[in-house]
N, C-alpha and C positions, 0 to 999 in steps of 0.2 A: 362417459362416465368412470371408465378403467384410473381412464387421468389422473379425473379426480382425486379417487378415493389413494391412488397410490403416494400424489402430492397429503393428503390427509392424512395417511400413515404418517411419512416421514415426519410431520408437523408434530402429530402426537407420539413419536417416542423423543424425538426432542424436548416437548414439554415434559414431556416423563426425566427430562436434566441426565436420556444420556447421553454419551459421547456422540458428537454430531460423524465419527469413523460408524460407533458401531448402530445412530439413526440409518444411515444413507445405507449400507451392509445391509441387517438385519429387513429392507423392507424392497428391499432385491430379492432375496431371501425368500422373502415371506408368497410377493406376486408372481413367484417366479412357482412355486408351491400351489401355488392357488390357480395358476394359467392352467394346469399339468404340463411342464413342462420341468419339473425337479429335479428330471436326467441333465437334464444341461446343465446344470450345478458342480457337475467332473467336469466344467472349466474355470473357476469362479478363481483357486488359484493361478492357472494361467491367468488369467483378467486382468487379475488385482497384478500382478505382476508389471504382466504387460504397463499397464498405468504406472508405471513412476521408472522406465528404462526407456531411452534415448538418452541422447547428448544435448543437448538443450536445460535437461531438467538438472544435470550437473551442476548449474551456474549458482542451485540453489541453496542448498549448503555452506557453496562455499563464500558468497554475498551473506553468509544469516555469518560463517567465520569471521568476515568480513567485519562488520559490523563490532562485534565480543572484542576485535582487537581493538580496536581503536577509541570504543570509549573503554579499556583496561588503561592503553598504552597512551593517553596523555591529549591526545588527538582532539578532542570536545571542548578542552579547558582554552586551545589554545582558537578555539575555533571562537568562541565564545569572547574574548577579550577583542580578537579584532573588529565581533557584528555593533561590541559595547562602545568600542571606540568611533564607529563611522556614526551612529542613528540611537547611538541611551542619550541626547539628550533632548532628542525631539519629547514633544508634549506622551505621556506613555510610555517615556524612554525604551524598559524594560521590558514593555511587550513587542516594540518592535525589533529587542534585541533577538527575544526568544523567536523572533517568525527569523529573520535575514540567519540567524546561527541555523536554523532549522535550512533553510533551502541553501546552504551551504555546505551541512552537513548532509543532505542529499544526494549532494551528488558523491557519497562514498560507500553511504549503508547498501541504499533500497528497498528499505524495510518501516513503518510508521511505529509498533513494536518496539524494535532496537531503539529509534530514535525517541522514543516517549522513554523509557526503561532506561535510554543511557544517559543521554545528552539531556534528556529531560530533565532528571532529579540534578546535576548542575546550575541548570537554568532554575529552575523553580529555587531551591535554596538562594540565590543572586535574589530573586525579586525575593521572597523571603526578608532576607536580611537587608532589604532595600526600604523597606515599609510598607508593600503590596500586600492586598488583603489573600489570604489560600485561595479561597475559593475564586477572583479574580484569574492567581500565578496559577493553578494549577488547569484549570480552562484552558487555558491560552495554551498550557505546555501541550497540551491533552492536544489540540487545534494543529496546532501548529507542526505537530509532528506527522501530519495523515498529510507533506508536501514530501514526507521522503519518497514514495513508490512512486507518486507521479515525474519528479524531475529524474535523467538517468545517473547509476543504471535505478532498477528496480522488478526487485523480486515478483513484482500480478502480472509484470510487462513479460520474462521469461515464462510464468506458465501460460501465459494466453498466446504465444506467441507457441509454444510446443502445444496448444490443444488445437490451434489454426489451423498452422501451418503458416502466420501471416511474420513475412521476416521482423526478429527481433528487433534489429540495427534501426529498422523502420520508428519501430516501435518507443525506443526510443530517446531518437530523433522527435518524434509526435512528443516526447510528454516536455521537452522544453517551452517549449511557451505558455501551454497549460498551467505547468509551476510557474509560471513568474507571477501568472492573473490570479495563482489557489494564494499566494504571497501579497500580495498588490492589495485583493477584496480582505484578509485580513487583517492588514494593515489598514488599512479605512477605517474595521469595525471595530478596532482598537483607539484609531483618533477617536470615532466618537466617542465610543464606552472613557473614553481617560480627559476629558471635556467634557462632558455630565461630570463626572465624580471627581474631577477637579484632585488627578492621580499625577504623582510628579513625575522630576524629569533629575537627570541627572547635568554633570556639567560638562560644557561642550570640550568634549578631546583638545591636545595643545596636539601641534602639525608633528610635536615630535612621537607624542604617547599613539599619535597614527603611523606612522614611520617605522614603529618599535612593535605592535601591531602587527605591523605586513609584514614585515622582515617572519617575527615568533613565529604567522600563521600561512608562512610560504611553502614553505614542502607541503600540507596539509589540502594545501587548495591549488596545489598543482594535483594531485589525486584524480578530479573528474576530467583532470586538462589531460592525463597520460589516457585515461581509460576513453574517455569516448575520442579522444585524436588517436588512439589503434586501434579504434572500431572503425573509423572513417578509412581509416591512411590504409585497414586492409590485411594492420600487423597484426593482428587476432580476433576472434569472434569474442560473441557477449558471454559465449561460455568459457574461453581461455580469460576471457579480461576479469571475472571471477576469480581466478588463482591467481594474475598479473594484482591485483587490488590486494589481493590479502598479504601477500608478499612483502607491498610498498607498507601495509600498515604494521605489518610485524618490524621491518625495519626501520619505519618512524618511530615505534615502542619503543625500540632498542638503540634507539638514537639520543629517545626525548631522557632516557634512564629510566620511565616512568612503567614498561614493559620486562619481568622476569622472566628469567629458564622457569621455573621457579610453578610461574603465575599457567605457566602454557596447556599444565593439563587441565586444572580447569573451565580455562575457557574453550578447551578443544570438548573435551567432555557436556561441556552447556550446547556450544553445538550441536555437538552429534544429538543432545535432547530432542533439543530443536527441530534438528532436520528431521529423526525417527518418529515427530508427532506428524507435524506436515504430511510427509513421505506419506504417512499409516489413513490420511483424510485423504492425500490424492491415489492411494489404493483404493480406501471402497467406493470412492466419488466414483474410480475407474468402476465398476461395478455395477452403478445405482447408473451410472449411459450409460452401457450395453443394458440396462434394463429397458432407457427408455426407447430409445435406438431399436432392441429389440421389438417392443410393442408397438413402433409405428406413430411416436407423440409428437415427433417433429414437423409428422406429417401432416398428422391431424389439423393440429396447431396452425400449421403453410395452406391448410384447402378449409377450415374454417375461415381466417385471415381474407382468404381470398371473396369466400362467399360472400364477405358485408363490404369488398370494393378499399381496405387500406391503403393507405400508404406510405410510404415511409417514416415522414413525418409522425402518423398517428400510431405506428408501428415502436415510433423512440418513445410516444409519448407513458406508448403500454408499460417498454421495457425500464423504463425510471420510476413508476411508480412500481412496478413488480419487484425491483431488484433495494426499493430503501426500505420494501415495506419486509423484504427478507432481510435485511440487515438489520433488521432490529432484534432478529434471533441469532443468525447463523455468522460465526467467523468468514472474512473477509476469501477468502482463498476454495473457503467449501464454494459461499454463493457464486463463483466463476466455475468451480468443476462439475454444480447442479446445473448452473444455467446454458453455461454455452452450447453440450450440446448439441441445448433445443435450440439457443437464439440462432445460433451461426445458417443451419439450413435457411433459417426463416430473413437474415441477414442480403444473403446470398439472394436468395426469392426475393428481393422488392429491391437491387441492389446500392444496398448500407454498405460505406466505406468500410475495410475491415481495422486498417489504423486505427482512424478518428474511433470507430466503435471500441476497440479496445481501449480507448482513455479516456470515453467516456461511461466506460465499464469501472475502471478506479477507480474514476472523481467517485462515481455510486458510490463503493463500499469503500470511499475512505467518511464517505458523509457516516455510514449506515458504521466505525469504528467510532463513531462520537453519540449515538443516538441506544439508549441502554431497552432493551436487560441485557444486552452483550455487544456493547459497544468496548472493543477488544484494548483501545487508546484511555480509554474511562478505567477500565481496572491497571492496566499501568500506571494510569498517573495518581489512581485514587490511592494506590499500594503505598507510595511513600508520603504521598500528601495527606493524610490521611481525612481530607474531603469525600462527602460519602455517594455515589453514584450518581445518584437523585440532584443534587445538592451541580455535581459536578455538569451533571447534564445540563441544568436549568442554565448557568450561568452561561454557559457554551452555547448557545441557541441563538447569538447573535453573528459565531462564527463558522455554525454549522450552517445558517441562512447566506454567508456569503458562499461559498464552495458549492452549497447548491445553483446560486446564480449561474455559479461560474460553469458550475455543469451542464448547464442546460442554455446556452449561448454555444459554449462545443456543439454538443448535441445537434443544434439546428445550424451556426455554423461549420461545416467543418473543413470549411479551408482554413480553419486556426489553425488547426494542430496539422493537417498534412500538411501544408503549404512549404514546412523546413522538410522531412525527410523525402517531397516526391520533388524536391530542386537537387538536394543535393546526391539521390541517390534512383530519381526515379521512380514513375509508377510500377 
């Protein structure tokens, strides 16, 4: 019953429209007092601070900064032109261009929100200018942005690695095949809708146009190669890779003359605000996670599952349902921070592979980014497309379904995601 009341209180505070960080922190404070452990709150500052320190977490602000530098530095435009030259002639062409562009850009940004707000604006305008409806365009842009945190580098993978001590390098490697599967699923959905609605396609690019687009996009396309190659070769860690990516993005921005010195203060300030917002949530979630451990909630859940003869397959089904429901109400990083301390002991108890579990959790959170009322990608795209949230969510259902199918496949065939990291790096 205590577990029920803890999460009921958290949900009520969230529904009262309190910020997620305040909701988690306040819930922890309330229940420490109710259970007669109010004196333990003298450790509150220390617990919150401890949740935000660690070498792995240093990567988060740098990946955020790298995404902002690339959006300002002309990299997104070159990626779009390259993708259009390759697949613009297919039925529903710019829809496929949008997805392919996000698959490429995701190898640099690591954030769905960054992709939706940055590259998304360019893609949306291009689709609108070529006669695509606002709803169709906005839905594809929002859905394609969810590929960003799956194909490495990935902020959610860094966060998951920090919470679980799972190798971030292995998580990065594990994201490749699932990210490609997501792209294929979204392209299938676009093809079906394009044929049903007779959506136009662009003219096939000439060989000269394709070669020119490759030339213009060559240096941006090298970013994922440099980052992943550097990590696998041992030249730098995933955390250090985030700094390398920032330097490379800044270099390209100045090289293309799309980034000016006068732009840097605003980019830095925006990145600082985004980082502080996320770190505050992490700090509050650390206190909430401490409450769940102090009350032995993970132990209670494991005991309950053991008494009903639960299996790894049934555990995964429960996790999928829980995270999909939470995804309707909570931001993705908050879901990680609330649930991982509870799910982690359960996964270990039932022998669930933690690398694959991180991939599945990330995909589930990406579905949450597309489901109202708190779908962050929906909000990001709605802000510049002016398409209402509910209309956008309704239009995005075919893509949500595609991502959900990929997620379920990965949940029950873990070898798909773990094959590459275990082949390259061993178990």
